[in-house]
C-alpha positions in Angstrom: 97.2 -2.9 -0.7 93.8 -4.2 -1.9 92.2 -3.2 1.4 93.5 0.4 1.1 92.2 0.8 -2.4 88.7 -0.6 -1.5 88.5 1.9 1.4 89.6 4.7 -0.9 87.0 3.6 -3.5 84.3 3.5 -0.8 85.2 7.0 0.4 85.1 8.4 -3.2 81.7 6.7 -4.0 80.2 7.9 -0.7 81.5 11.4 -1.3 79.9 11.5 -4.8 76.6 10.3 -3.4 76.7 12.8 -0.6 77.4 15.6 -3.1 74.6 14.5 -5.4 72.1 14.6 -2.4 73.5 17.9 -1.3 73.2 19.4 -4.8 69.6 18.2 -5.1 68.8 19.8 -1.7 70.4 23.2 -2.6 69.2 23.4 -6.2 66.2 21.0 -6.6 65.2 20.2 -10.2 68.4 21.3 -11.8 69.8 17.8 -12.1 67.2 15.5 -13.6 69.0 12.2 -14.0 66.8 10.8 -16.9 63.6 12.6 -16.0 61.8 15.2 -18.2 63.4 18.6 -18.2 61.8 21.2 -16.0 60.6 24.6 -17.2 62.6 27.6 -16.3 60.0 29.1 -14.0 59.7 26.0 -11.8 57.1 23.3 -11.6 54.2 25.5 -10.7 54.7 29.0 -12.1 56.0 30.4 -15.3 58.0 33.5 -16.1 55.5 36.1 -17.3 55.9 39.5 -18.8 59.3 38.9 -20.4 60.1 40.2 -23.9 59.0 37.8 -26.6 57.3 35.5 -24.0 54.1 34.5 -25.8 54.1 30.8 -24.9 50.7 31.0 -23.3 51.6 28.4 -20.6 49.2 27.7 -17.7 50.2 29.1 -14.3 49.1 25.9 -12.5 50.2 22.4 -13.5 47.8 19.7 -14.7 46.0 17.6 -12.1 47.7 14.5 -10.9 45.9 11.5 -12.5 46.5 9.4 -9.4 44.8 11.9 -7.1 41.3 10.9 -6.1 39.0 13.5 -4.6 37.4 12.3 -1.4 35.2 15.3 -0.6 33.0 17.2 -3.0 31.8 20.5 -1.8 28.9 22.1 -3.7 29.6 25.7 -5.0 26.6 27.0 -3.0 28.3 25.9 0.2 31.7 27.4 -0.7 30.2 30.7 -1.8 27.7 31.2 1.0 27.7 34.4 3.0 27.1 34.6 6.8 25.6 37.7 8.4 28.0 38.4 11.3 27.3 41.5 13.3 30.2 42.4 15.5 28.3 45.2 17.2 25.4 42.8 17.9 25.4 39.7 20.0 27.3 37.4 17.5 30.4 35.5 18.6 32.9 33.7 16.5 33.9 30.4 18.1 37.2 29.2 16.7 37.6 25.5 16.7 41.3 24.7 16.9 42.3 21.5 15.2 45.8 20.3 15.8 48.4 20.2 12.9 46.2 22.2 10.5 47.8 25.7 10.9 45.2 26.6 13.5 47.7 28.4 15.8 48.8 30.6 12.9 45.2 31.3 11.8 44.1 32.1 15.4 47.0 34.5 15.8 46.0 36.2 12.6 42.5 36.6 13.8 43.6 38.6 16.8 46.6 40.5 15.3 45.9 41.2 11.7 42.2 41.6 11.1 41.4 45.2 10.5 38.5 46.2 12.7 37.0 49.4 14.1 38.3 48.3 17.5 41.3 46.0 17.0 42.3 43.4 19.5 44.6 44.6 22.2 47.6 42.3 22.3 50.2 43.3 24.9 53.8 42.1 24.6 54.6 39.1 26.7 51.0 38.0 27.1 49.5 35.0 25.3 46.0 36.3 25.3 44.6 39.4 23.7 41.4 41.4 24.5 39.0 41.6 21.6 36.1 43.8 22.6 33.2 44.8 20.4 33.7 48.5 21.2 35.5 50.6 23.8 32.3 51.0 25.8 31.1 47.3 25.6 33.3 44.9 27.5 32.0 41.9 25.5 34.2 39.7 23.3 33.3 38.9 19.7 35.9 36.1 19.4 36.1 32.9 21.4 39.5 31.4 20.8 42.7 30.4 22.6 44.2 33.8 21.9 41.2 35.8 23.3 39.9 33.6 26.1 42.6 31.0 26.6 41.8 27.3 26.7 38.6 27.9 28.6 37.0 24.7 27.5 40.1 22.5 27.8 43.1 21.9 25.5 42.1 21.3 21.9 38.4 21.0 22.8 36.3 19.4 20.0 33.0 20.4 18.6 30.8 18.7 21.3 32.9 20.1 24.1 32.7 23.6 22.7 29.0 23.5 22.1 28.4 22.5 25.8 31.0 24.8 27.3 31.0 28.1 25.3 27.6 29.6 26.4 28.4 29.0 30.1 31.9 30.5 29.8 30.7 33.6 27.9 27.8 34.2 30.4 30.3 33.9 33.3 32.9 36.2 31.7 30.3 38.9 30.7 28.0 38.4 33.8 25.0 37.7 31.6 22.1 35.3 31.9 20.3 33.8 29.0 21.2 31.6 26.1 23.8 32.8 23.6 23.8 31.3 20.1 
């Protein structure tokens, strides 16, 4: 009898723990078991524009006091402009770094950038053709989605600087040094 009641108690306690975990997964932050109550709009955003809502709360939370900045970028570096001439001889070389969202960003470069001559992406093909203009068969983008893995899979900076000029000269039948 004692063995059956201990098994029953174990099943009940296990079920309660499972339901608490499931509840936190489905509705995170609703059950706060001793922690501070969360705001109605979630941890990062507040409800704005409601009637009588003049709380004046910040949209972003305060910084984590345990977070230590490793890299400090000067404002002049973050706000610099680059003169890129798509109709000239300039080429964007996309350095793909694994696990950083590079595949998504590279796909956006060939599919969603609004240009005078958009990249031609055909269904079923992994590569798109990104020409400067209909009359010039020169590419303005060097990435896995426009030229493939021409310099090897996940080529790093040194491999790209040694490989890109040769590949572009070969593709476009040009001689000379591209920058």
